[in-house]
C-alpha positions in Angstrom: 37.2 -94.6 47.8 40.2 -93.5 46.3 39.1 -95.0 43.3 35.7 -93.0 43.4 37.6 -89.9 44.1 39.7 -90.4 41.0 36.6 -91.0 38.9 34.9 -87.8 40.3 38.1 -86.0 39.6 38.1 -87.4 36.1 34.4 -86.4 35.6 35.2 -82.9 36.7 38.1 -82.5 34.3 35.8 -83.5 31.5 33.0 -81.3 32.4 34.6 -78.0 32.9 36.4 -77.4 29.6 33.0 -78.1 27.7 31.4 -75.7 29.9 33.9 -73.2 29.3 33.7 -73.8 25.6 29.9 -73.4 25.7 30.2 -70.1 27.6 32.7 -68.8 25.4 30.6 -69.6 22.3 27.5 -68.0 24.1 29.7 -64.9 24.8 30.9 -64.8 21.1 27.4 -64.9 20.0 26.4 -62.3 22.3 29.4 -60.1 21.1 28.3 -60.8 17.4 24.8 -59.8 17.9 26.0 -56.8 19.7 28.3 -55.8 16.8 25.4 -56.3 14.4 23.2 -54.2 16.6 25.8 -51.4 16.8 26.1 -51.5 13.1 22.3 -51.3 12.6 22.2 -48.4 14.9 25.0 -46.5 12.9 23.0 -47.1 9.9 19.7 -46.0 11.6 21.5 -42.8 12.8 22.8 -41.8 9.4 19.2 -42.5 8.0 17.9 -40.3 10.6 20.4 -37.7 9.7 19.3 -37.9 6.2 15.8 -37.4 7.4 16.8 -34.2 9.2 18.2 -32.8 6.0 15.0 -33.6 4.2 12.9 -31.9 6.8 15.1 -28.8 6.6 14.4 -28.4 3.0 10.5 -28.5 3.5 8.7 -25.3 2.1 8.6 -22.7 4.6 5.0 -21.7 3.1 3.5 -24.7 5.2 3.6 -22.8 8.4 0.9 -24.6 10.1 3.0 -27.8 9.9 6.0 -26.3 11.5 5.0 -27.2 15.0 4.2 -30.7 14.0 7.6 -31.1 12.5 9.2 -29.7 15.7 7.5 -32.3 17.7 8.5 -35.0 15.4 12.0 -33.8 15.6 11.9 -33.9 19.3 10.8 -37.5 19.3 13.5 -38.3 16.9 16.1 -36.7 19.3 14.6 -38.8 22.2 15.1 -42.2 19.9 18.7 -41.0 19.4 19.1 -40.5 23.0 17.5 -43.9 23.7 19.9 -45.4 21.3 22.9 -43.8 22.9 21.8 -45.2 26.1 21.5 -48.6 24.7 25.0 -48.4 23.2 26.4 -47.3 26.7 24.6 -50.3 28.3 25.9 -52.6 25.7 29.5 -51.2 26.4 29.0 -51.8 30.1 27.7 -55.3 29.5 30.9 -55.9 27.2 33.0 -54.7 30.1 31.3 -57.1 32.7 31.7 -60.0 30.3 35.4 -59.4 30.0 35.7 -59.2 33.8 33.6 -62.6 34.0 35.9 -64.2 31.4 38.9 -63.3 33.4 37.5 -64.8 36.6 36.8 -68.0 34.7 40.4 -68.0 33.2 41.6 -67.8 36.9 39.6 -70.9 37.9 37.5 -68.9 40.3 34.6 -71.0 41.7 32.1 -68.4 41.1 30.5 -70.1 37.9 27.2 -70.2 39.4 27.2 -66.5 40.1 28.9 -65.9 36.7 25.9 -67.8 35.0 23.4 -65.8 36.9 25.0 -62.7 36.0 25.2 -63.8 32.2 21.5 -64.6 32.5 20.8 -61.2 34.0 22.7 -59.7 31.1 21.0 -61.9 28.5 17.6 -60.6 29.8 18.8 -56.9 29.9 19.9 -57.4 26.4 16.6 -58.7 25.3 14.9 -55.7 27.0 17.3 -53.5 25.3 16.5 -55.2 22.1 12.6 -54.6 22.7 13.5 -50.9 23.4 15.3 -50.6 20.2 12.4 -52.5 18.3 10.1 -49.7 19.7 12.7 -47.1 18.6 12.5 -48.6 15.1 8.7 -48.3 15.2 9.0 -44.7 16.2 11.4 -44.1 13.3 9.0 -45.7 11.0 6.1 -43.7 12.2 8.3 -40.6 11.7 9.0 -41.7 8.0 5.3 -42.1 7.4 4.5 -38.6 8.9 7.3 -37.3 6.6 5.7 -38.8 3.5 2.5 -37.4 4.4 4.2 -34.0 4.8 5.7 -34.3 1.4 2.3 -35.3 0.0 0.7 -32.2 1.5 3.5 -30.0 0.2 3.1 -31.4 -3.5 -0.7 -30.6 -3.2 0.1 -27.1 -2.1 2.7 -26.8 -4.9 0.1 -28.0 -7.4 -2.5 -25.6 -6.1 0.0 -22.7 -6.5 0.8 -23.7 -10.0 -3.0 -24.1 -10.8 -3.5 -20.4 -9.3 -0.7 -19.2 -11.2 -2.0 -20.5 -14.5 -5.5 -19.2 -13.8 -4.0 -15.8 -13.0 -2.2 -15.9 -16.3 -5.1 -16.7 -18.2 -7.1 -13.9 -16.2 -4.3 -11.5 -17.2 -4.6 -12.4 -20.8 -8.2 -11.9 -20.8 -8.0 -8.6 -19.0 -5.6 -7.6 -21.7 -7.8 -8.5 -24.5 -10.7 -6.9 -23.0 -8.6 -3.6 -22.6 -7.5 -4.0 -26.3 -11.2 -4.5 -27.4 -12.2 -1.5 -25.0 -9.5 0.8 -26.5 -10.6 -0.1 -30.1 -14.5 0.5 -29.2 -13.3 3.8 -27.5 -11.5 4.8 -30.6 -14.4 3.8 -32.8 -16.5 5.9 -30.5 -14.4 8.8 -30.8 -14.0 8.6 -34.5 -18.1 8.3 -34.8 -18.3 11.3 -32.5 -15.8 13.3 -34.6 -17.7 12.4 -37.8 -21.0 13.8 -36.1 -19.1 16.6 -34.8 -17.9 17.6 -38.4 -21.4 17.2 -39.8 -22.7 19.5 -37.0 -20.4 22.2 -37.5 -20.9 21.9 -41.1 -24.6 22.3 -40.7 -24.0 25.2 -38.3 -21.9 26.9 -40.8 -24.5 26.6 -43.5 -27.3 27.6 -41.1 -25.5 30.6 -39.6 -24.1 31.8 -43.1 -20.3 32.2 -42.2 -20.9 35.3 -40.0 -17.6 37.1 -39.0 -18.6 37.2 -35.4 -19.5 33.3 -35.5 -16.7 31.1 -36.2 -14.9 27.6 -35.6 -11.8 27.4 -33.3 -10.6 24.2 -33.2 -13.2 21.5 -32.0 -15.4 24.6 -30.9 -18.0 26.7 -32.4 -17.7 30.3 -31.2 -20.1 33.0 -30.8 -19.0 36.4 -29.8 -21.2 37.7 -26.8 -22.5 40.8 -28.8 -24.4 38.5 -31.2 -26.4 36.8 -28.3 -26.5 39.1 -25.4 -26.7 43.0 -24.6 -23.6 44.6 -23.1 -23.2 43.4 -19.4 -26.4 41.2 -19.7 -27.1 37.4 -19.5 -30.7 37.3 -21.1 -30.8 36.5 -24.9 -31.7 39.5 -27.0 -34.0 38.9 -30.1 -31.1 38.4 -32.4 -29.5 35.9 -29.9 -32.7 33.9 -29.8 -32.8 33.7 -33.5 -29.5 32.3 -33.7 -30.2 29.8 -30.8 -33.3 28.5 -32.7 -31.1 27.7 -35.7 -28.7 25.9 -33.2 -31.6 24.2 -31.5 -33.0 23.0 -35.1 -29.5 21.5 -36.0 -29.1 19.9 -32.5 -32.5 18.1 -32.8 -31.7 16.9 -36.1 -28.2 15.6 -35.0 -29.9 13.9 -31.9 -32.1 11.7 -34.3 -28.9 10.7 -36.3 -26.5 9.9 -33.4 -26.8 6.2 -32.4 -28.2 6.2 -28.5 -25.0 4.2 -27.6 -22.9 7.3 -28.0 -23.3 9.2 -24.8 -22.8 12.8 -26.4 -23.4 16.1 -24.8 -23.1 19.7 -26.0 -21.0 21.8 -23.7 -21.7 25.5 -23.5 -18.9 27.4 -22.2 -19.3 31.2 -21.1 -16.3 33.6 -21.2 -15.7 37.2 -20.5 -13.1 39.9 -21.1 -10.8 40.8 -18.3 -12.4 44.1 -17.6 -13.8 43.9 -13.9 -17.2 44.5 -13.1 -18.2 47.2 -10.5 -20.1 44.9 -8.1 -23.0 47.1 -7.9 -24.9 45.4 -10.6 -26.6 42.2 -10.9 -23.4 40.1 -11.1 -20.5 40.7 -8.7 -17.6 39.5 -10.9 -17.0 37.9 -14.4 -17.3 34.3 -13.0 -21.1 34.9 -12.4 -21.6 36.8 -15.6 -20.1 34.0 -17.7 -21.9 31.2 -15.9 -25.3 33.0 -16.2 -24.7 33.5 -20.0 -23.8 29.8 -20.4 -26.9 28.8 -18.3 -29.2 31.1 -20.3 -28.2 29.6 -23.6 -28.6 26.2 -22.0 -32.2 26.8 -20.8 -33.3 28.4 -24.0 -32.2 25.3 -26.0 -34.2 23.3 -23.6 -37.2 25.4 -24.1 -37.0 24.6 -27.7 -37.0 20.8 -27.3 -33.3 19.9 -26.9 -32.8 17.1 -24.1 -31.6 18.5 -21.1 -29.4 15.4 -20.4 -27.4 16.3 -23.8 -26.5 19.9 -22.4 -23.8 21.1 -20.1 -23.2 24.7 -18.9 -19.9 26.0 -17.7 -18.6 29.4 -16.8 -14.8 30.4 -17.1 -14.9 34.0 -16.4 -12.0 35.8 -17.9 -9.4 33.2 -17.3 -9.5 31.3 -20.8 -8.6 34.2 -23.3 -8.1 33.4 -27.0 -6.7 36.8 -27.5 -3.9 38.5 -25.2 -3.8 42.1 -24.3 -6.3 44.9 -23.2 -7.3 46.4 -26.6 -11.0 46.8 -27.5 -10.4 44.1 -30.3 -8.8 41.5 -28.1 -11.6 42.0 -25.3 -14.3 41.7 -28.1 -12.8 38.3 -29.1 -12.6 37.0 -25.5 -16.2 37.9 -24.7 -17.8 34.6 -26.4 -20.0 31.6 -26.1 -18.4 28.3 -27.1 -20.1 25.2 -28.0 -18.5 21.9 -28.1 -19.8 18.5 -29.0 -18.1 15.9 -26.7 -18.7 12.7 -24.8 -20.1 12.8 -21.3 
């Protein structure tokens, strides 16, 4: 029996160091895995921080994607919190392993309990590794969503560049059209000026350069005494004779001017500054000047001049060509002016 006890003691002495070595090796392997895991979490944290910087530089014009980015940032923060919890759990596990190692060094007889505790810790570590794997999956999903956002931003930028290029082309076309329009208007003005010169030349020949009929600038001026009786607005015989010549010249000119030139003959009535009594047919010089211009226009229409080529306007006494109240100045201001212009 003493021999049996000695053999059992010898077998116990051979078994226990091997068990301790195996347990130490297992704990060292666990520490190595924990170290690798912590390092991976550190790298992952830096990568997530880099992703945050990329997200902060996203174009502010993608307003509709802001809420999605905020949700993704919130999910990323949850992942970081989970990783922090895992690191805390790993730290607690390492503390517990150190305590168990101390118990083993003291030769305590709680090896079964320690093994069970180690198994529980190992199982917990596996669960935490699974949680970490899910966190990695969430980070990968976040990366894919970031790539999709980048693609959308690139598409928006391309659309903006295309729109800017189209706008530049449109501006160039508008500038070219404006230049062409200006050239065309200048040509029309030149053509109208040429016909105006021809028209005034014909009138000068027809009306024999009478002193009370003259050209002032771009207007042909009739003194009112040539056309109307004093204070009246109906053409007298001499006035109708002069208007017959004018109508003949206008009808000839209307056949020569191209139809695309939208010309009109403006008939302006002017009076002197002598006020009317108001007891007669016209209350003031406005009505008298307008009536005289209208009388000329209506007579020209009766002679065949197209009504759409005539305009009547009254200026009263407010556009004088001679200053002063002398009889000569008032005589010059009482006038009918003809101006060939565009509508």
